N, C-alpha and C positions, 0 to 999 in steps of 0.2 A: 410482762406487758412487754412490747416493743414498739419504738419511738424508731423513726427514720424522717428524711426529707428527701423528696424529690423537686427538679428544677429543670426549667424550660429556659433556653437559653439561644437565642438566634447571635450568632456571632457578628455577623456582616461579613461576608467573604474571607475564610481564614484559606490563605494560601501563601507559598513561600516566596524569597523576594526574587526580582526580578524575574516574574513569572506572569504573564498579561493574562487576565483571567475573561477579562469582556474588553472589548474592542479600547485599545489606548489606556486601559487601566491595568497596573501593577503596581507595587510596592518597590520602593527603595531599599536597600537593606536596613537603612535607619528607621524608615518609616516601618519596615517588617517587625525589627526591633521593639519598636513602642507599641504596636499592635500586641505584640506576644507577652510582653512586661505588664499591658492592662488586662488584657485576658487572664492572667495568671492571677493577678492581684482580686478581679472579679470571681474567679472560682474560688479561689481560698477564702473570701470572704463569706461568699454562699456557703460553703463547706457542705454542700448536700451530699447524701449517698447515693441518688441515684441523678444523673445531668443528661438531657436530653440536648442534643447541640442541632443546629440546621447549619445551613451555607458552611460547609465542610467540603474545600475542594478537593483536597487531600489529606488524607490520614499522617503520614509524616509531621506535618506544619501542627497537627492536635496530638499526636505525642510528645513532641516538642514542648509544646506547653502544660501539658502535666505533669513531665520531666520538673519542669519549672517550679509546677505549684508544690509535687514533693518536696522539691531542697526547700522552696521557703517554708514549710510547713513544718520542716524539720529543726529549721535554724529558730523558727519563733516559737516552736514547743521547748527548745533545748533553754531558749532565751527567757521563757516567763513560766513554767510548768518546774516546781519545786519536785525532787528526786524524793524518796521514801526516809532521807538522811534529817531533812529538814521536820520539824514536829508539827510544823501547820500544813502538810502535804495535801493533808485531807478535805481541807476546805472549799466548801462547795462551789467558790467561785472559779476555781480551777479548771474545775469541769466547764465551767462557761470560755473558758478562756483557751483551751484548747483546741487544736486543729488538727486535721484529719489528714493523711496523706492520701494518695491512691497507688500506693504502692502494688498492693498487691488488688487493685479492681481489674475488671474485665471491662473490656473496649470493643465495641463493634461497630464497626463503619459499616454503612450503605453506599457505596459510590452511584452517582447519577448514568445510569443506562446509556442518557443521551450525551455522554460527556467522551469523547474519543481525543482528550488531551489536545488539541488545536488550539494554538494561542489566540487570544482573542476571542474566541467561542466556547470557552469552557461551562461546564453545568455543575451546582453545588449537587451534594450528597446530604446524608442524617449521620449523627452516629450516636450511641449511647455508653457511656461512663457508668459502672455500676459498682460498686463497694463489697455488694452483696453476690457478685458472680452473674451469673445466668443459669438456669436450670436445663436449658434446653438449648441446642444453635440458633442462633438468631435468624429471623427470615423476613428477608427483604421482598416488598410487594412495588413492583412499579409496572413489567412486563405483562400483558394480561394474557393468560392460558389463550383465552380464546375473546375475539374482540366484543367490547361492549356495546350493544345497541340500543337506545333507549327509545323505543317510539313513540309517537306522540297521537294522541286519540284526535279522530276527525271532526272538525267542527260540523254541527248539523246542516245538514244541506251538502256535503262532501262525503268524498268516497274514502273509504280505507287507504286507499295506495297514496292517497291525495295528502295526507298528515304529515309525513316526514319523518323522520330520527336523526340521533345524534351518535355519532359512532367515536369512541375511542380506543385503542391499541395500548397506550401506553401512559403512565400519569407522567405529570411534567417534575414531578421529583420522586424518588423513593419514600416509599412507608417503610417504617424499620420495626418489626414486631419480636420485642425479649420475653422472656419468661423469667420472673427474678424471683427467688426463693427468700421470703423475707422472715424469720421465723417459723413459725411452724406452717407460713402459706406462701403458697406462689402467685404470684401476680403477673398479669398479663398487661405491660408496657407497650403500647404504640407512639411512636416518636415520626411526626409526619410534620411537612411544609408544603401546604396547597398552593395552587395556581395561585400569581399575584394581581392584583386589580390593574398593573399596567396593560393596556390594549393587545392586543394579537393584531398585527394588518398583515395584510398579503401584499409580498411584492411581486409585482408583473413580471412574466418571464423578459427576459433579458434587462430587466432595468437594476439600477443599485441600491434601490430604497422603495418601500411602499409610499405613495402618494401621501397618505396620511402622517406620514412623519415628516414631511416638507409644511413644517412650522410657520415660515411667512406665507404659506398658502393657503391657511387654515381650513380644515376638512372637517366643522363639527360632527355631521354626520357621519359620516366615516370615521371616526374618532369614536362615535358613540358604538358604532356595529363592534368594533375591536373590543371597547366594554362589555359588550353583550357576548363576544367569544370569550373571552377571559373568566367572565362569571359563569357561563355556563360549562365553561372547563372543571372552573373550582367547584361548581356543585356536582359534577359527573365523577371527581376526584373524591369528594364529602359522601356519596353514597358506596362507592368501592370500600371504604375505609367505615362507614359504617355496617356493611356485608359482615368485613371481618369481624368488628366487635360484636353484632348479633350473635355469630358465631361461636365466639370464646363466652357469651355470658350465655347460651343454652347448654354450654358444657359446666354449668357451674362457677367458672373463673372470675376470680373479681379482675375489673378492667380499672387502667387511669390510661387515659389519651391527654397526649401532650404534644404542644408544638405552636409553629408559626399557621394559623389558620388565614392568616390576610384576610379574617373578617369578625366583626365582633361578637358578641355572644348571642344577639338577636337575629343573625342576619341568616338567610335561609339553608346557606351552607353547613353554617354550625348547628342550626337546629336539625338539618339531616342527620351529622355525626351525634348529637345527643339523643333524638328520637325526641318524639311527640311527648307532648305533655298533656294528660289525662285530660278531660272534662268534669266538673265539678258531679253532674251528676248525669248521667246516662240515660236512666228513665226519662227524658225529656227528651229524648231523640227517636223520631219513626224507624223502626226497625230496617235493615236492609233490605229484608222482604214484604214489607206492610204492606198491606191490602186494602187497608183503609185508615182513619185517621187516629183510632185506638190502637194499632199495632206498634207499642212501643217499648222499649229493654225492660223486661225486671227488675226488680232491685237483686236478686239473684246475680243474673247476668249483668249487671252495672259494675256489683264488685268485682266481677270474676275480669270484666274487659278493663277498670281498671288497674287490678293487681297486674294483669299480661302486661300490660305498656309500661308500671312501673319497674317491672323485673329485669326491663332490656333499655331501660331510662337511663343516660348518665345527667349528672350535675357538676355546674361552674363552682371549682374551689375557688372562685374568686367571688362570686355569687354568695357561696355559703359563709363566709368569711367578711363579708360588705352587712350582712343581716346579723351577723352576730357581732362587730363592733359599731355598725352604724357608720360606717365610712361610705363616701361615695365619690372616692378621688384615686382609682387606682386608673393605671393609664400605660401602655407598654411602646405606644409611638406616636410621630409627631408628623404631620405632614398639610402642609398650609394652613398652618397655625390650628389644626384639629387635633386634639388628645385623645386617645381612643387605646381600647386594647384589644390586641388582635393577637395576643400570644395568650393561649389557654392551657390550664390542667381540667381535665375533667376526669369526674370519679363515678364508680359505678356505685347500686344502692347498696352494696356492700361498707361502704366509709361513709354512711349516714347512720348514726346512733338511734334514731329511732325507728331503721327499717328491720323489720324480720331476718332473726339470722345474720345481724349486723357484725361485721370482723373488727369495727374499730371506729375511729371518725379523724376529722381534719381537726387540729389543734390552733394552725395558725397558718397565717399566709402572708408571705414576705415579698415585697416590691422592689427589687433596685433598679431604678428610673432617675436619680439625680443627674446622668449625663444626657440625656433625651431633651433635644431640641431639635427646630428644625430652620432656625432665623428668623421665625418671624417676631420673635423677641431678642433684641439689639443687646438687653443685659445679661442674656445666658450663655451658663458656657456651653463649648462646640468644639468637637474634633471630630473629623472626619473618619480618622482612624478606629475611631470606637464604634462601639454596634451602634444603629442605629433604633434597635431595640433594647426596651426593658427585661430585665432578666425575671422570674417569677419563682416563689418556693412554695412549697405546700408541705407543712407538717403534719404529720401523719403518726397516730399510734392504733396498734392492732392489738385487740386484748386477747386474755388467754395463751398467751406466747410466752416462750423464755425470753429474757431480756437480754438484748445483746447489745448492750451499749459498750460491753466492751470491745466490739469488734470497731468502735470508733478510734482506738490507739492501737 
């Protein structure tokens, strides 16, 4: 049996000191030192075998964090783990106290194709850190080989040419696909950071800013249109990710999808990624080719439809844990006093113990969110240099595989 942990960590704008990432935003050397220290402490505490990072502007800054984690892990183990000369070195407690470095881990970075390195106009990428390495070279998905045209159906009474369509050629941030060898299995991991809920506003030619950004002259309707653009883009990006997921599942590969979805589990974009939830009984439904009231799906067809949908569906690790533990207080972000989960870990049916051909299951789900607040509660701790996202970790075991616990040290 192989046990491992996999985590998602939106770090909030990781870049070196004195480097302007967004307009008028940069870290002093002291601020950067604090951020690197905080991140190293978080990664060390998480001690996850696979970490999916979002909002990485520069690989060098992440490498510096990982190097600091390695130094701290070695120092902590030297201080707390007895060597074999001590008669009590086999006590189980020391297996829990030991932490692992990433000295032999593999690190994949997907820079943002829209990042030209211009100060004040930088764009973040994503990265995956894996103690198991990668079975194949990582794949970056951002610039689409062909533009994605999403046509709309015409409303009744309109011609097809009047229906319109939405087109994207590039995702707002890259999706990083890696295949990770774990025991006897290879798991396909997707790390994503979908378009945020911040509105997209169009700056008129010759203007310095979009009218909707002029808040003293508040344009409620224009700002609502900006939110519509952002949501449409986010859902289109979710569909691109879904297409890649389905290809992996149809190839028989177990899949995990992690990252900042910028939406809750039940949002349309998240449901696009996860896939449909089957109806209880398709025998209630009229057939697609029905010619009369009695043309409904048979019991055999109902079972076949549900089976097909379940084979291509993903499941929220958070929801699986809530169901197991009866907890209902999991959140990874706070804005305007609203605490919600927008960072997700989705698992394919291979990690459901009740699923035919199950490879294993999730045993536990951890959330690091004590640092999360948005200023709505004056007594809450806050530091703008820490991440504005909580970190989430799924604890997985895979059956019928050699025990790789020794890889932890």
